[in-house]
Structures are given as C-alpha cells and as structure tokens.
N, C-alpha and C positions, 0 to 999 in steps of 0.2 A: 504494500500500500503506499501512498505518498502520505508524508507527514513534514511538519515543520520542526525542525530539530535546533535547540540551542546548545551549542557544542562549547562555547567559551563566554564569559561574562564581557559585557560591554561590546558584543559583536552582533551582527544581524542574524536573525533566525535563518536557517537554510532549509530550503525544499528538497527532500531526499526520499529514495526508495528505502523503507524499513520492513522488518518483518509484521506481518499481521499478528495482532494478539492471539495467543493460545488460551482457550477458556478452561477455567476449573469449574469444580462444583458450584452451584449458585450464582454463576456469572452469565452474563449475555454480551453479546457482541452487537454493538450498534454501528449501522452505516449512517455517518453523520451527513445531514443536509445543510447545517448551519453551525457555527460556533460564534461566540462574542467575547470580546476582550474585556479584561478587567485591569485595574491599577496594579494588581497583584502580578500579572505578566510581565508588566514594565519593571516593577521592582526587582523580580527576579533577574530579568536580563541585565539591570544595573547593579546587581550583587546587594541590594538592599532588602534583603529577606533571609530569614533564620533558616539554617540546615539546608543551604541550596546543594543538590546533587546533579552533576552534569556527566553526560549529555542528558537533555531532558526534552520531552514533548509537552510544550505548555498548554494552556487552555483548560479553563474550569467549566464554562457554560456551553452546552450544547443541545441539540435535538436532532432526532433522527429515526430511522426504522431499525427495529430488530432483526438482524440478519442471521443471527445463529444463537443458540442456546447451550448451556452447559448442562452436566448431569444434575437431576434433581429439580431443574427449572420447569415449570408449568408449561406444558407445549402451547397453551393459549397466548402466551407472550410473542410467538413468532409472528413477524410480520407487522407487529403493532407500531403505530406512531407514537413516539414517546418523548418526555423531557427528562433530563438527567438531574438528579440531586448531587452536587457536587462535593458536599459534606460527608466524608467517609469516616466511620467508627466513632460516632459521637459518644457512644456509652450509654451505661444505665441511668444515670443521674441527669434529669431534664434540666436542672439548674446550671450545669456547667458540663463542657465537653471533656471528655477522658484525655489521658496522656497520649492515647494512641490516634486521637483526632488528627485528620489531615484533609486538605482539599485537593480534589483532582487536579491534575496539571502539575506534578512535581511535589514528592517523588514518583507517584504513580503516573503513568503516561497519560496524557490529556486530550483535549477536543480538537486541538489543531492538526488533525489527521483525518483521512477518509474513515478509519475506524477506531472505536475505543471500546475497551471492555470495563464492565462496571458490575458491582453486585446487582442482582435482579430487585433487591429490596430498595435500591435507589432509582427505580423508575416510576414515573407516573405518566398515564395517558395524556397526550398532547391536547390542549384545549382546542376544540374543533374550529373556533373562531379566530384563531391565531394562524398566521403564515409561519413558515419555517423560521424566517429570519425574526420575527416577533417572539417565537418560542424560544429561541436560542438566547434572547436578550434577557429573558426573565429569571433563571434559577437562581445566581448567587446574588443578585441585587434583590430579587423578591424574597428570598428567605431571610437576608439580613434586615430588609426593611420590615418584614412582618413581625419578626422577634422583636425588634427594636421598640416598634409601636404598640403591639398588643400583648406580648410576653412581659417585657421588661417596663414599659411605661404604663401599661394598662389603659391605654387611650380609650376615652368615652366618647359617644357620639356628640355630647353637649359641650365638649371642652374646646379651648383654643389651643392651637400647637403651632409652633414655629419651626421651619425646616430650613437649616442653613445650606448655603452652597448648592442651590438648585441648578441643575443642568447635568450633575453626574447621575449615573444609574440608580444607585439606591435612594438618592434624595428624590427622584422623580417618582420611584415606586412608592415611597413613603408619601408623596403628594396624592398620587392616585389612590392608595388604599385609605388614607385619611379622608379625603373628599368623598370616597364611596361609603365610607362608615358615617358620614354626616358631620364631621368635626369641622370646625373653622380654622381654615390654614392660612397662615402666612409664610413668606420666604424670605431669605436673602440671597443676593448674588453679587458679583462685582460687575455685572453687565445689565444695563437697562433692558437689552433686548430680551434676555433670559428671564428677567422679571416679568415682562410683558407676556410672554409665552407661557408662564407658570399660571398667570392670572387667567389666560385663555383656557387653561386646562382645569380651572376651578378654584384657584387661590383667591382669598379675599383682598390681599394686598402684600406689600413687601417693602424691602428697603436695600438700596446699594451699599454694601459694607465699605466701599471705598469713600463713602461720602462722610464727613466728620460727624454729621448729625444723624447716623443711621439708628441709633438706640433711641434717640427722642422721636424720630419719625415712626418707629414701630410702636412706641408707646402712645403716640397720639392717634394711631389707627387702631390699635387693639387693647391697650392698657397693659395687660401682664398675660403670661402665658401658663397654661396649666403643664404642657409638655413642650420640650425642646429636644430637637433631634440634631445631632452635630457630628461631623467627622474631621473636624479641623483641630480642635483643641487649641493649645497655644495660649497667647495673652488675651484672646477675645473671650475666654471663659468667664472673666470677672464681669464682662458686660451681660453675658448670658444669665449670670446669677441675678443680676440686677433687673433683667427683664422677666424672670421667672415669677410666677405667682406664689403666694403662701401656699404651702403643700404641693409645690410643683415638682416634675421630675424632669431631669437633664439626662439624655442618654447618648453615649458616646460609641459609635461603632468604627472610629478612626482617630488619627492624630497627625495629620499631615503637617500641622504647624508646630508640632513639638511640645515641649514641656508646659505645663500650666503655670502661670505665674500671675501674681497680684490679686489672687482672689482674697476677699474678706471673709474669714471664718464665720463672724457673727451674721453675715447676710445669710449662710447656709444654715446655721442652726436656729436663728431666731425665725426665719422663714420655713423652717421645717422641710427643707428641700432634701430630695432623694437625688444622688449622683450615681448614675448606673452605667455599666459597661455591657456592650453586647457583640457577639461574634456569631455569625452564621445561625445555625438552629437545627432542632432535631427532625427526624424523619416525619414525626407527627405534625410539627409545625410546618414543614414543607408541603405536606398533602393539604393542610388547612389553608396555606397560602394559594395553592393552585385552585382550591374550590372557591376561594374568594374572588379569584380572577375570572373563573366561569361564571359565578353567580352574578356578576356585575358586568360581565364581558368586557373587561378591561384589557387594554392593549398597551404593552410596553412601547416606550418611545425609542425609535431606532434613529440614530443620527446620520450614520453614513454606512455604506455596505461596501466592502472590499472582496475582491477574489482572494483565495487561499494564497497565491503566490505573492500577493500584495501586503502581507502581514507586516512588513517593516515601515511600509508608507502608513499603515493603520495605526502602528506604534507611535509614529512621530505626530500623526494627527491627534492621538491621545495626549501626547506630551504638551502640545500646544494649548490643550484645555479649550479648544473651540467648540467641542461638540455639545449638543443639547440632547442627551439621550445615549443609548448604548451604540457601540462601534462593533459591526457583525462581519464575520467572514463567511462569504457563501462557498460552500464546499461542493454542492452539486446543484 
C-alpha cells in the first residue's frame, strides 16, 4: 500500500510503498477514503511531542470501509462504512486515561495511508449525512470537544459559554455541540473574519483577542461565563478567571501559549471556580458524540482538502493558521 512516512524529524513526509498491515484477533483493516490533520501531526514532525518513535505513519483521524476482518470479529462489520475512534487503550477508569493510552498515528501506524488496522471496538458506523471528508474531520476534534463540554464542564442548555481560538477543529466542534445543546455561545479569535463566520454558525457574539479591550467587550456582550473552553493557556488565563461567572468552570484541552502566569488565587477560590483538564475521551463518550452529530445532523467544518501526496503543503497550511475548520487528505 501507499503511505506517508516520517523518517526524520524536521523533514517532509515521504509517500512510499509499505507493507499492508497484518490483522490479529479483534482487529479490522480499513480502506481509508479520507484522513484529517491535527496539530499533533505537526508537533511530531517538529520533535515537540513525547516518546517519538520513527519511522512513523502519522494521522489520527480517518474514515473508510472495512476491507478485512481478523479472527473473532463479527462478519457483519465487513464492507461497513465507518469512522475510527483514534484513542486507544483508555482503560477502565472513565475519569482518566490509563498509562497505556495512546493516540493512533505514532507509535501505532496511522491514517495517512491507503489502509490502517484498528481494534474493532474503535469503529462506529459513519453518519449517513456526512461525506467521507466530513466524517474524517470529526473523530479527534469531536471527542475532545464532547468530553470537554459535557463530561468535564457539564454544560447545561441554559448556560453561557466562551470558546477561545475559534477556527481550530476542536473549537469549532465545541461551537457546534454547544449551539445544538441550546447554550448561549461566545467566541474569541485573532481574526475578525473568523468571528463573523462563527456568528453565522450560531455564536451570539465574540471578541478579537488582539484588541486591548477584548475582555471589556465580552463583559459588555455577555456579562460572565458559566463555562470557558480554552486550548491556549499562558498569560491569558488570568483574564479568563476574570470573565468566569461565580461557580464557573474553565476547561483546558491544550496549552499552546505555555505556562500560566499572573492568576490571582483569590479570584479562583472566592468565585468557587473549577479549573479542569481534558484529553480525548472514552469509547462510550465517542459513541455518544457520534449520536449527537447524527441527532442534530451536524456537519464538521472542512477548511481545505489536499491529495494524499500533498501532505507537506497541508502541514504548511496548518502552520500558517489560516484555516477555519479541519484540513483533510483525500485518499480515494
């Protein structure tokens, strides 16, 4: 089969002929129709990820057709159109992933290939209303958004929520899920154009964090927020605690701006704030996320589609942070 292989750090991915995966018990072989990029892929390429093992076939997100099944797998899965849950070996504790937890696409060979093998327990039927490209855009962003919103923050339909950094895959899924639930949603971005696109998708308002008065602007629009979902962290967290309502919950699923500085402890304990972390999700949460997408016929936002051989151009496009939505590789 053809696959994109990362052989050295800081080097382009190479399209090569490699062996098709050999199935073990409880595994299935997926003929991929589309895959999607995540920041994780870029961080691995740049050597900014833990326990990197090379060579590696990257890619966590994918959708396709079950081409073959291993021993003990129900024959009904053969030829099914499926979406892959990329979070492997979560473990028995729903509160936190096990030490064996890992994400598809390094060290396990990922979805930047014509075929990938995964445990059958990590498949769900593809929602019928989604194209292959849309379905491939859903898994990692969808499960991260779902757990952040509903498991960790326990978002309620009557609450106000702030989602920072709109335009990225997880933030957009948070927006779609929160709007579908009935919550009142506000967003931040460094782009006025992205703010307007988010409002067209159902956000009530937002603010450009590059403007000095962005906190005051959000206060004037919404007052305070019951839930804040953030992936940047860094110095802006102090401002998020200022924007949080009494009894509010702030959830982090990333930390691209680094160490948190300048937070006033009294603002956290006097307002009874909850500071929460979230990573991926359980198999049960993944299935619940897909059910939410089907129930509300939600469609993940796809920013741009590249051919498999154009992956390095796609990674460059991601690095420029110009996208509004997911970047997808078309495999067939």
